[in-house]
C-alpha positions in Angstrom: -1.4 -25.9 9.5 -4.7 -26.4 8.0 -4.9 -26.9 4.2 -8.2 -27.6 2.4 -8.3 -30.9 0.4 -9.8 -30.8 -3.1 -12.8 -32.3 -2.0 -13.4 -29.9 0.8 -14.0 -26.9 -1.8 -17.7 -26.8 -2.9 -18.1 -26.8 -6.7 -20.9 -26.0 -9.1 -19.7 -27.6 -12.2 -16.2 -26.1 -13.3 -16.7 -23.1 -11.0 -16.5 -23.2 -7.2 -19.3 -22.3 -5.2 -19.3 -19.5 -2.5 -17.4 -20.6 0.5 -19.9 -20.7 3.5 -19.4 -20.6 7.2 -20.4 -24.4 7.4 -17.5 -25.2 5.0 -15.1 -23.3 7.4 -16.6 -25.2 10.2 -16.0 -28.6 8.6 -12.5 -27.7 7.8 -11.8 -26.6 11.3 -13.6 -29.4 12.8 -15.8 -27.1 14.9 -19.6 -26.4 15.0 -20.9 -23.6 12.9 -21.9 -21.6 16.1 -18.5 -21.8 17.4 -17.1 -20.5 14.1 -19.7 -17.7 14.1 -18.8 -16.6 17.5 -15.0 -16.7 16.7 -15.5 -14.3 13.7 -18.3 -12.0 15.1 -18.0 -12.0 18.7 -14.3 -13.4 19.6 -14.6 -12.1 23.2 -16.8 -15.4 24.0 -14.2 -17.7 22.3 -10.8 -19.0 23.5 -7.8 -17.6 21.6 -6.6 -21.0 20.3 -10.1 -21.7 19.0 -10.0 -18.1 17.2 -6.7 -18.9 15.6 -7.9 -22.3 14.4 -10.9 -20.7 12.8 -8.9 -17.8 11.1 -6.5 -20.5 9.7 -9.3 -22.5 8.3 -11.1 -19.4 6.9 -7.6 -18.2 5.3 -7.1 -21.8 3.7 -10.4 -21.7 2.1 -10.4 -17.9 1.1 -13.6 -17.3 3.2 -14.7 -13.8 3.8 -17.1 -13.5 6.8 -20.4 -11.7 6.3 -20.2 -9.2 8.8 -23.7 -7.8 8.1 -25.1 -11.1 9.0 -22.9 -11.1 12.2 -24.2 -7.6 13.2 -27.8 -8.9 13.0 -26.7 -11.4 15.6 -24.5 -9.3 17.8 -26.2 -5.8 17.2 -22.6 -4.6 16.3 -21.0 -4.0 13.0 -17.5 -3.9 14.4 -16.9 -0.8 12.1 -15.9 2.6 13.6 -16.1 5.6 11.2 -13.8 8.7 11.4 -14.0 12.0 9.2 -10.9 13.9 9.2 -10.2 17.3 7.3 -7.0 16.2 5.4 -4.4 13.4 5.1 -1.7 15.6 3.2 0.3 16.0 6.3 1.1 14.1 9.5 -1.2 16.6 11.7 -4.2 14.2 11.4 -2.3 11.1 9.9 -0.7 10.1 13.4 -4.1 10.3 15.0 -5.6 8.1 12.5 -2.8 5.7 13.0 -3.3 5.5 16.7 -7.0 5.2 16.1 -6.7 2.4 13.8 -4.1 0.5 15.9 -6.2 0.5 19.0 -9.4 -0.3 17.1 -7.7 -3.3 15.3 -6.4 -4.7 18.6 -9.9 -5.0 19.9 -11.4 -6.5 16.5 -12.9 -3.2 15.0 -12.4 -2.0 11.6 -11.7 1.7 10.7 -13.7 3.4 7.9 -12.0 6.7 7.1 -13.4 9.7 5.1 -11.9 13.3 4.4 -14.1 16.3 4.5 -11.5 18.8 3.0 -12.5 21.3 5.8 -16.1 21.4 4.6 -18.8 21.2 7.1 -21.2 20.5 4.5 -19.2 17.7 3.2 -18.7 16.4 6.8 -22.5 16.1 7.2 -22.9 14.5 3.6 -20.4 12.0 4.6 -22.0 11.4 8.0 -25.2 10.7 6.4 -23.8 8.1 4.3 -22.0 6.6 7.0 -24.7 6.3 9.5 -26.7 4.3 6.8 -23.9 1.5 7.4 -24.7 1.5 11.1 -21.2 2.0 12.6 -20.5 1.1 16.3 -19.0 4.6 16.8 -18.0 7.8 15.2 -14.9 10.1 15.4 -15.1 13.6 14.1 -12.5 16.3 14.1 -13.2 19.3 16.1 -16.5 20.6 17.8 -18.0 23.0 15.1 -20.2 21.1 12.6 -23.1 21.7 10.5 -26.3 22.1 12.5 -27.7 19.0 11.1 -24.6 16.8 12.4 -25.5 17.1 16.1 -29.2 16.3 15.5 -28.6 13.3 13.5 -26.1 11.8 15.9 -28.2 12.5 18.9 -31.1 10.8 17.1 -29.1 7.7 16.2 -27.5 7.3 19.8 -24.3 6.1 18.3 -21.2 6.7 20.5 -19.2 9.8 19.3 -15.8 11.2 19.8 -15.0 14.9 18.8 -11.2 14.8 18.7 -8.6 17.5 18.5 -10.8 20.1 20.4 -12.5 20.6 23.9 -15.9 21.8 25.0 -18.0 21.6 28.0 -20.7 20.4 26.2 -19.7 17.7 23.5 -22.1 15.6 21.6 -20.9 12.7 23.5 -17.1 12.7 24.3 -14.5 15.3 23.5 -10.8 14.5 23.6 -8.3 17.0 22.7 -6.9 20.3 24.0 -7.8 24.0 24.1 -6.9 25.8 21.0 -7.3 29.1 22.9 -4.8 28.2 25.5 -2.4 27.3 22.8 -2.6 30.7 21.4 -2.2 32.3 24.8 0.8 30.4 25.8 2.6 31.0 22.5 2.0 34.8 22.9 3.4 34.7 26.4 6.4 32.7 25.5 7.2 35.0 22.4 6.7 38.1 24.8 9.1 36.7 27.4 11.8 36.5 24.7 11.4 40.1 23.9 9.6 40.0 20.6 7.5 42.9 19.8 6.5 42.9 16.1 4.3 39.8 15.4 3.1 38.7 12.1 1.1 35.4 11.3 0.7 33.0 8.6 -2.5 31.1 9.3 -4.6 28.4 7.7 -8.0 29.2 6.9 -9.1 26.5 9.4 -11.6 27.0 12.4 -9.2 25.6 14.9 -6.1 27.4 13.7 -8.1 30.8 13.5 -9.2 30.3 17.2 -5.4 29.8 18.1 -4.5 33.0 16.1 -7.4 35.2 17.8 -6.2 33.9 21.2 -2.7 34.9 20.4 -3.6 38.4 19.3 -6.0 38.9 22.3 -3.2 37.9 24.6 -0.6 40.3 22.7 -3.3 43.1 22.9 -3.4 42.5 26.7 0.3 43.5 26.8 -0.1 46.5 24.6 1.1 44.7 21.4 -0.7 45.0 18.1 0.3 42.3 15.4 1.6 43.9 12.3 0.3 41.5 9.6 -1.6 38.4 9.1 -1.5 36.2 5.9 -4.3 33.5 5.5 -3.5 30.3 3.6 -6.1 28.2 2.1 -6.0 24.4 3.3 -4.6 22.0 2.6 -1.5 23.6 4.1 1.7 22.8 2.0 5.1 24.2 2.5 5.0 26.6 -0.5 2.0 28.4 1.3 4.4 29.3 4.0 6.9 30.6 1.6 4.1 32.7 0.0 2.8 33.8 3.1 6.1 35.4 4.3 6.9 36.8 0.8 3.4 38.6 0.8 4.1 39.9 4.4 7.5 41.4 3.4 6.2 42.6 0.2 3.5 44.8 1.9 6.5 46.4 3.6 6.2 44.9 7.1 9.1 44.1 9.2 8.2 41.4 11.9 10.8 40.2 14.3 8.7 36.9 14.8 6.2 35.0 12.6 3.8 32.7 14.2 2.7 29.9 11.8 -0.4 27.8 12.4 1.5 24.4 11.5 5.1 23.4 11.3 4.6 22.9 7.4 3.8 26.6 7.1 6.7 27.4 9.4 9.2 25.4 7.5 8.1 27.2 4.2 8.6 30.4 5.9 12.0 29.4 7.1 12.8 28.4 3.4 11.6 31.8 2.3 13.7 33.8 4.9 16.8 31.9 3.8 16.2 32.5 0.3 15.8 36.1 0.9 18.9 36.3 3.0 17.1 36.9 6.3 18.9 35.4 9.2 16.7 33.0 11.5 16.6 33.5 14.4 19.0 36.5 14.5 16.7 38.9 12.4 13.4 36.8 12.3 12.1 34.4 14.7 9.6 31.7 13.7 7.2 29.7 15.6 5.3 26.5 14.4 2.5 24.2 15.7 2.3 20.5 15.7 5.8 19.4 16.4 5.9 17.4 13.2 8.6 14.8 12.8 10.9 17.0 10.7 10.8 20.2 13.0 13.7 19.1 15.0 15.9 18.4 11.8 15.5 21.6 9.8 18.3 24.1 9.9 17.9 25.8 12.5 15.2 23.4 14.0 11.7 24.7 14.4 10.3 25.9 17.7 6.8 24.4 17.9 3.9 23.2 20.1 3.9 19.5 20.8 0.6 17.8 20.9 0.6 14.0 21.2 -1.3 13.4 18.1 -1.4 9.5 18.2 -2.6 9.6 21.9 -5.6 11.5 20.6 -6.3 8.6 18.3 -5.7 5.9 20.9 -7.9 7.6 23.6 -10.6 8.1 21.1 -10.7 4.4 20.4 -10.5 3.3 24.0 -13.5 5.8 24.8 -15.6 4.4 21.9 -14.8 0.8 22.9 -15.7 1.4 26.6 -19.3 2.9 25.5 -19.8 0.0 23.0 -19.0 -2.4 25.7 -21.3 -0.7 28.0 -18.6 0.5 30.3 -18.4 3.9 31.8 -15.7 6.0 30.0 -13.2 7.9 32.1 -14.8 11.1 31.5 -16.8 12.8 28.6 -14.1 15.7 28.4 -10.5 14.5 28.1 -7.7 17.1 27.9 -4.5 15.7 26.4 -2.6 19.0 27.0 0.3 20.2 25.1 3.7 21.8 25.7 5.8 24.4 23.9 9.2 23.1 22.5 11.9 25.7 22.0 14.3 25.0 19.4 16.7 27.3 17.0 14.1 29.5 15.2 13.4 31.5 18.3 15.8 33.1 20.8 16.0 35.8 23.4 16.3 39.2 22.1 16.6 42.8 23.4 
């Protein structure tokens, strides 16, 4: 184990001077150029040498100057991501997968939250681009008009996550929102449901799923009886309020489709509070397959999306572009699947 002797710490009177890369090199017994490569471009250095440098740096409390390193390597080792919210696991799992994969390759994640505002997303992006990140991850494919222009002008690698488009800014990794809506409608129709209501977040992707569901229902001669819109961030109480409002308006749906499992859980709690049997009298369908969905009573039928895989694949695509490698493709469909549980059943 490397431990600095008292005389290895540079001093300026009673106060130590800032530790420099040369000080770390001296303690590690390596040249400054080797230490610099180990810290800023580890692909060029043997693992045991990297470990030796990190141990010396830790022993001295040295913080690498990544800006100086980026001037040499033309890389900041920084990847920025902008997500709509972090108040539930919908995007948290994606962020975790993104961070884990980036960290394994020596990159750091800078995370920002847009609160579903396109203007705030653009403002955040402007501030982020001034820090010269090596890559950007955005959520969705619909942005303020200035976002696409700025990203194309900088040439920084970009992943648009959680959605698909044939014409991404750079790379799109996600699934078809419209296809989810269609499949949910087909599944519930096959179960015999006829009176549909929706509790949907005021979110562009959730709204596209809802509109696709309604279009598929109409193709089968079914018109939804009610829709309640909830303002993000979506929390369980909004699901309770949504079902309460639908019932207070005199509607009697036999199934409620929710734009997230959080809203579905709220609808389930409200139904139970009002003595409505689920699924005997009312079916409930969620989205996202959150970790709690399988453990409510009854467990929530949902749509499973591999949220972590979206983050992992986004990281891999960015790293490939940064390293000059060709990505697997600029549009990656991670797919989804319906998960039938206890809040839906065959009726009729």
